[in-house]
Structures are given as structure tokens and as C-alpha cells.
N, CA, C and O atoms as a GROMACS GRO file, in nm:
protein
  300
    1MET      N    1   0.483  -1.341  -1.548
    1MET     CA    2   0.378  -1.380  -1.457
    1MET      C    3   0.314  -1.255  -1.398
    1MET      O    4   0.384  -1.163  -1.358
    2ASP      N    5   0.182  -1.253  -1.393
    2ASP     CA    6   0.110  -1.138  -1.338
    2ASP      C    7   0.112  -1.145  -1.186
    2ASP      O    8   0.048  -1.232  -1.126
    3ILE      N    9   0.183  -1.055  -1.124
    3ILE     CA   10   0.199  -1.054  -0.979
    3ILE      C   11   0.066  -1.035  -0.907
    3ILE      O   12   0.046  -1.089  -0.798
    4HIS      N   13  -0.024  -0.960  -0.967
    4HIS     CA   14  -0.154  -0.936  -0.903
    4HIS      C   15  -0.240  -1.062  -0.906
    4HIS      O   16  -0.318  -1.087  -0.814
    5HIS      N   17  -0.226  -1.141  -1.012
    5HIS     CA   18  -0.297  -1.268  -1.018
    5HIS      C   19  -0.242  -1.365  -0.913
    5HIS      O   20  -0.318  -1.438  -0.849
    6LEU      N   21  -0.111  -1.366  -0.896
    6LEU     CA   22  -0.050  -1.450  -0.793
    6LEU      C   23  -0.098  -1.408  -0.654
    6LEU      O   24  -0.125  -1.493  -0.570
    7ALA      N   25  -0.109  -1.278  -0.631
    7ALA     CA   26  -0.159  -1.229  -0.502
    7ALA      C   27  -0.303  -1.275  -0.479
    7ALA      O   28  -0.340  -1.315  -0.369
    8LYS      N   29  -0.384  -1.269  -0.584
    8LYS     CA   30  -0.523  -1.313  -0.574
    8LYS      C   31  -0.529  -1.463  -0.542
    8LYS      O   32  -0.608  -1.506  -0.458
    9MET      N   33  -0.446  -1.541  -0.608
    9MET     CA   34  -0.442  -1.685  -0.583
    9MET      C   35  -0.397  -1.714  -0.439
    9MET      O   36  -0.455  -1.799  -0.372
   10ALA      N   37  -0.296  -1.642  -0.392
   10ALA     CA   38  -0.247  -1.661  -0.256
   10ALA      C   39  -0.356  -1.625  -0.155
   10ALA      O   40  -0.372  -1.692  -0.053
   11ASN      N   41  -0.431  -1.520  -0.183
   11ASN     CA   42  -0.541  -1.481  -0.094
   11ASN      C   43  -0.651  -1.586  -0.090
   11ASN      O   44  -0.713  -1.606   0.014
   12GLN      N   45  -0.676  -1.652  -0.202
   12GLN     CA   46  -0.776  -1.758  -0.204
   12GLN      C   47  -0.733  -1.873  -0.113
   12GLN      O   48  -0.815  -1.930  -0.041
   13ILE      N   49  -0.606  -1.907  -0.117
   13ILE     CA   50  -0.552  -2.009  -0.028
   13ILE      C   51  -0.566  -1.961   0.117
   13ILE      O   52  -0.608  -2.036   0.205
   14GLY      N   53  -0.529  -1.836   0.139
   14GLY     CA   54  -0.538  -1.780   0.273
   14GLY      C   55  -0.680  -1.778   0.327
   14GLY      O   56  -0.701  -1.802   0.446
   15SER      N   57  -0.776  -1.749   0.241
   15SER     CA   58  -0.917  -1.746   0.286
   15SER      C   59  -0.960  -1.882   0.340
   15SER      O   60  -1.034  -1.889   0.438
   16PHE      N   61  -0.914  -1.988   0.277
   16PHE     CA   62  -0.948  -2.121   0.325
   16PHE      C   63  -0.890  -2.144   0.464
   16PHE      O   64  -0.962  -2.187   0.555
   17PHE      N   65  -0.762  -2.117   0.481
   17PHE     CA   66  -0.695  -2.147   0.607
   17PHE      C   67  -0.728  -2.047   0.718
   17PHE      O   68  -0.712  -2.079   0.835
   18GLU      N   69  -0.773  -1.927   0.683
   18GLU     CA   70  -0.808  -1.829   0.786
   18GLU      C   71  -0.932  -1.870   0.865
   18GLU      O   72  -0.962  -1.811   0.969
   19ALA      N   73  -1.004  -1.969   0.816
   19ALA     CA   74  -1.120  -2.020   0.890
   19ALA      C   75  -1.078  -2.095   1.016
   19ALA      O   76  -1.159  -2.114   1.107
   20TYR      N   77  -0.953  -2.137   1.023
   20TYR     CA   78  -0.905  -2.208   1.142
   20TYR      C   79  -0.891  -2.108   1.257
   20TYR      O   80  -0.846  -1.995   1.236
   21PRO      N   81  -0.929  -2.149   1.378
   21PRO     CA   82  -0.924  -2.055   1.491
   21PRO      C   83  -0.782  -2.021   1.537
   21PRO      O   84  -0.761  -1.916   1.598
   22ASP      N   85  -0.686  -2.107   1.510
   22ASP     CA   86  -0.548  -2.084   1.552
   22ASP      C   87  -0.472  -2.015   1.438
   22ASP      O   88  -0.440  -2.078   1.337
   23ARG      N   89  -0.444  -1.886   1.454
   23ARG     CA   90  -0.381  -1.808   1.347
   23ARG      C   91  -0.243  -1.863   1.312
   23ARG      O   92  -0.206  -1.869   1.195
   24GLU      N   93  -0.166  -1.902   1.412
   24GLU     CA   94  -0.032  -1.956   1.388
   24GLU      C   95  -0.040  -2.081   1.301
   24GLU      O   96   0.040  -2.098   1.209
   25PHE      N   97  -0.134  -2.166   1.330
   25PHE     CA   98  -0.155  -2.286   1.249
   25PHE      C   99  -0.190  -2.248   1.106
   25PHE      O  100  -0.138  -2.305   1.010
   26ALA      N  101  -0.280  -2.150   1.092
   26ALA     CA  102  -0.324  -2.107   0.958
   26ALA      C  103  -0.206  -2.053   0.877
   26ALA      O  104  -0.191  -2.088   0.760
   27VAL      N  105  -0.124  -1.970   0.937
   27VAL     CA  106  -0.008  -1.912   0.867
   27VAL      C  107   0.087  -2.023   0.823
   27VAL      O  108   0.137  -2.022   0.711
   28ASN      N  109   0.112  -2.118   0.911
   28ASN     CA  110   0.201  -2.229   0.877
   28ASN      C  111   0.143  -2.314   0.764
   28ASN      O  112   0.216  -2.359   0.676
   29GLU      N  113   0.013  -2.335   0.764
   29GLU     CA  114  -0.051  -2.414   0.660
   29GLU      C  115  -0.052  -2.340   0.526
   29GLU      O  116  -0.036  -2.403   0.421
   30ILE      N  117  -0.069  -2.210   0.529
   30ILE     CA  118  -0.062  -2.131   0.405
   30ILE      C  119   0.078  -2.144   0.345
   30ILE      O  120   0.092  -2.169   0.226
   31ALA      N  121   0.180  -2.128   0.428
   31ALA     CA  122   0.318  -2.140   0.381
   31ALA      C  123   0.344  -2.280   0.326
   31ALA      O  124   0.407  -2.295   0.222
   32ALA      N  125   0.296  -2.381   0.396
   32ALA     CA  126   0.318  -2.519   0.351
   32ALA      C  127   0.249  -2.544   0.217
   32ALA      O  128   0.305  -2.610   0.130
   33HIS      N  129   0.129  -2.492   0.202
   33HIS     CA  130   0.056  -2.510   0.076
   33HIS      C  131   0.131  -2.443  -0.039
   33HIS      O  132   0.145  -2.502  -0.147
   34LEU      N  133   0.177  -2.322  -0.018
   34LEU     CA  134   0.251  -2.251  -0.122
   34LEU      C  135   0.381  -2.324  -0.157
   34LEU      O  136   0.420  -2.329  -0.273
   35ARG      N  137   0.446  -2.380  -0.057
   35ARG     CA  138   0.572  -2.453  -0.080
   35ARG      C  139   0.545  -2.582  -0.159
   35ARG      O  140   0.622  -2.617  -0.248
   36LYS      N  141   0.436  -2.651  -0.126
   36LYS     CA  142   0.407  -2.780  -0.189
   36LYS      C  143   0.349  -2.768  -0.329
   36LYS      O  144   0.382  -2.846  -0.418
   37PHE      N  145   0.262  -2.669  -0.350
   37PHE     CA  146   0.182  -2.668  -0.471
   37PHE      C  147   0.213  -2.556  -0.571
   37PHE      O  148   0.166  -2.561  -0.685
   38TRP      N  149   0.289  -2.458  -0.532
   38TRP     CA  150   0.328  -2.354  -0.626
   38TRP      C  151   0.464  -2.389  -0.685
   38TRP      O  152   0.554  -2.435  -0.614
   39GLU      N  153   0.478  -2.366  -0.814
   39GLU     CA  154   0.607  -2.386  -0.880
   39GLU      C  155   0.708  -2.287  -0.822
   39GLU      O  156   0.670  -2.177  -0.780
   40PRO      N  157   0.835  -2.324  -0.820
   40PRO     CA  158   0.937  -2.230  -0.769
   40PRO      C  159   0.934  -2.095  -0.841
   40PRO      O  160   0.956  -1.992  -0.778
   41ARG      N  161   0.906  -2.094  -0.970
   41ARG     CA  162   0.905  -1.966  -1.041
   41ARG      C  163   0.787  -1.879  -0.997
   41ARG      O  164   0.796  -1.756  -1.001
   42MET      N  165   0.677  -1.941  -0.954
   42MET     CA  166   0.564  -1.863  -0.901
   42MET      C  167   0.603  -1.800  -0.768
   42MET      O  168   0.576  -1.682  -0.744
   43ARG      N  169   0.667  -1.880  -0.682
   43ARG     CA  170   0.712  -1.826  -0.553
   43ARG      C  171   0.816  -1.718  -0.574
   43ARG      O  172   0.811  -1.614  -0.508
   44ASP      N  173   0.910  -1.741  -0.663
   44ASP     CA  174   1.014  -1.641  -0.690
   44ASP      C  175   0.953  -1.510  -0.739
   44ASP      O  176   0.997  -1.402  -0.700
   45ALA      N  177   0.852  -1.520  -0.824
   45ALA     CA  178   0.788  -1.399  -0.879
   45ALA      C  179   0.720  -1.319  -0.769
   45ALA      O  180   0.733  -1.196  -0.765
   46ILE      N  181   0.649  -1.386  -0.679
   46ILE     CA  182   0.580  -1.310  -0.574
   46ILE      C  183   0.680  -1.258  -0.470
   46ILE      O  184   0.661  -1.150  -0.416
   47PHE      N  185   0.786  -1.334  -0.443
   47PHE     CA  186   0.889  -1.285  -0.352
   47PHE      C  187   0.956  -1.160  -0.408
   47PHE      O  188   0.984  -1.066  -0.334
   48LYS      N  189   0.981  -1.160  -0.537
   48LYS     CA  190   1.050  -1.049  -0.603
   48LYS      C  191   0.971  -0.918  -0.588
   48LYS      O  192   1.031  -0.812  -0.570
   49ASP      N  193   0.839  -0.926  -0.597
   49ASP     CA  194   0.754  -0.806  -0.592
   49ASP      C  195   0.663  -0.804  -0.470
   49ASP      O  196   0.554  -0.747  -0.474
   50LEU      N  197   0.708  -0.866  -0.361
   50LEU     CA  198   0.624  -0.878  -0.242
   50LEU      C  199   0.580  -0.742  -0.188
   50LEU      O  200   0.466  -0.724  -0.148
   51ASP      N  201   0.671  -0.646  -0.188
   51ASP     CA  202   0.635  -0.512  -0.137
   51ASP      C  203   0.530  -0.445  -0.225
   51ASP      O  204   0.447  -0.368  -0.177
   52ALA      N  205   0.533  -0.475  -0.355
   52ALA     CA  206   0.438  -0.414  -0.448
   52ALA      C  207   0.295  -0.464  -0.427
   52ALA      O  208   0.199  -0.392  -0.456
   53VAL      N  209   0.281  -0.586  -0.376
   53VAL     CA  210   0.146  -0.643  -0.358
   53VAL      C  211   0.109  -0.658  -0.210
   53VAL      O  212   0.004  -0.715  -0.178
   54LYS      N  213   0.191  -0.608  -0.123
   54LYS     CA  214   0.165  -0.621   0.022
   54LYS      C  215   0.025  -0.573   0.059
   54LYS      O  216  -0.044  -0.638   0.138
   55ALA      N  217  -0.017  -0.461   0.004
   55ALA     CA  218  -0.148  -0.405   0.037
   55ALA      C  219  -0.263  -0.493  -0.012
   55ALA      O  220  -0.373  -0.484   0.041
   56GLU      N  221  -0.238  -0.576  -0.113
   56GLU     CA  222  -0.341  -0.664  -0.167
   56GLU      C  223  -0.357  -0.793  -0.088
   56GLU      O  224  -0.459  -0.860  -0.099
   57LEU      N  225  -0.257  -0.828  -0.009
   57LEU     CA  226  -0.254  -0.957   0.058
   57LEU      C  227  -0.320  -0.953   0.195
   57LEU      O  228  -0.307  -0.855   0.269
   58HIS      N  229  -0.390  -1.061   0.229
   58HIS     CA  230  -0.439  -1.078   0.365
   58HIS      C  231  -0.318  -1.081   0.457
   58HIS      O  232  -0.213  -1.133   0.418
   59PRO      N  233  -0.329  -1.028   0.578
   59PRO     CA  234  -0.212  -1.026   0.668
   59PRO      C  235  -0.151  -1.165   0.692
   59PRO      O  236  -0.029  -1.178   0.698
   60SER      N  237  -0.234  -1.266   0.706
   60SER     CA  238  -0.179  -1.400   0.730
   60SER      C  239  -0.106  -1.454   0.607
   60SER      O  240  -0.009  -1.528   0.621
   61VAL      N  241  -0.152  -1.418   0.488
   61VAL     CA  242  -0.084  -1.460   0.365
   61VAL      C  243   0.050  -1.390   0.355
   61VAL      O  244   0.151  -1.452   0.320
   62TYR      N  245   0.053  -1.262   0.384
   62TYR     CA  246   0.179  -1.188   0.379
   62TYR      C  247   0.279  -1.247   0.478
   62TYR      O  248   0.396  -1.265   0.445
   63GLU      N  249   0.233  -1.278   0.599
   63GLU     CA  250   0.322  -1.337   0.699
   63GLU      C  251   0.373  -1.474   0.653
   63GLU      O  252   0.490  -1.506   0.671
   64ALA      N  253   0.284  -1.554   0.594
   64ALA     CA  254   0.324  -1.685   0.543
   64ALA      C  255   0.429  -1.671   0.433
   64ALA      O  256   0.525  -1.748   0.428
   65LEU      N  257   0.410  -1.575   0.346
   65LEU     CA  258   0.508  -1.554   0.238
   65LEU      C  259   0.642  -1.510   0.293
   65LEU      O  260   0.746  -1.553   0.243
   66LEU      N  261   0.642  -1.425   0.394
   66LEU     CA  262   0.768  -1.383   0.456
   66LEU      C  263   0.840  -1.502   0.518
   66LEU      O  264   0.962  -1.516   0.503
   67ARG      N  265   0.765  -1.587   0.587
   67ARG     CA  266   0.826  -1.706   0.648
   67ARG      C  267   0.882  -1.799   0.540
   67ARG      O  268   0.994  -1.848   0.551
   68LEU      N  269   0.803  -1.821   0.439
   68LEU     CA  270   0.844  -1.910   0.330
   68LEU      C  271   0.967  -1.854   0.259
   68LEU      O  272   1.060  -1.928   0.226
   69GLN      N  273   0.967  -1.725   0.236
   69GLN     CA  274   1.082  -1.661   0.171
   69GLN      C  275   1.207  -1.680   0.254
   69GLN      O  276   1.314  -1.705   0.200
   70GLY      N  277   1.194  -1.668   0.385
   70GLY     CA  278   1.307  -1.686   0.475
   70GLY      C  279   1.361  -1.827   0.472
   70GLY      O  280   1.483  -1.846   0.478
   71THR      N  281   1.274  -1.925   0.464
   71THR     CA  282   1.320  -2.064   0.463
   71THR      C  283   1.383  -2.099   0.329
   71THR      O  284   1.478  -2.177   0.324
   72GLU      N  285   1.332  -2.045   0.220
   72GLU     CA  286   1.387  -2.075   0.089
   72GLU      C  287   1.520  -2.003   0.068
   72GLU      O  288   1.607  -2.053  -0.004
   73ALA      N  289   1.536  -1.888   0.130
   73ALA     CA  290   1.663  -1.815   0.116
   73ALA      C  291   1.774  -1.888   0.192
   73ALA      O  292   1.892  -1.878   0.156
   74ALA      N  293   1.735  -1.961   0.298
   74ALA     CA  294   1.834  -2.033   0.380
   74ALA      C  295   1.882  -2.161   0.313
   74ALA      O  296   1.985  -2.216   0.353
   75VAL      N  297   1.810  -2.208   0.212
   75VAL     CA  298   1.847  -2.336   0.149
   75VAL      C  299   1.956  -2.316   0.047
   75VAL      O  300   1.999  -2.413  -0.017
   0.00000   0.00000   0.00000
């Protein structure tokens, strides 16, 4: 899986939710969208190389991925 393509896709999701005025809500919605609609192997791939694409990600997308990674690691 191309990690840079996954980052681009995540940013597209983030762009939609960043229009919301409440940043906390937007971050939670980005994480929820990634959890619901991305295959586990897509999430695993971006989690594996998260530091490599950090500079490519919108800050709210990066925060959402960190939160999502934390919840999936706890399961």
C-alpha cells in the first residue's frame, strides 16, 4: 500500500471535517470516519509509517490518527 496515497486520502477526509467550527468535534469525526470506512490493513499501514508521513498530514488528521491508533492498540 502506498503510504503517501493513504495520507492524501486521509487529508481529503480531514478537509471535509475541518470546515466544522469545533476542532475537537472535527478530530473525533475524522477518527470515526477512518475507523468505519477504512479497512484494518489501511489503518495498520498508515499507523506503521505515521512518522514518515506526519509532515504531509493536516494537524487535525494527524491528531485523529493518533487517537484512533491508541484506541485500536487498547483492543
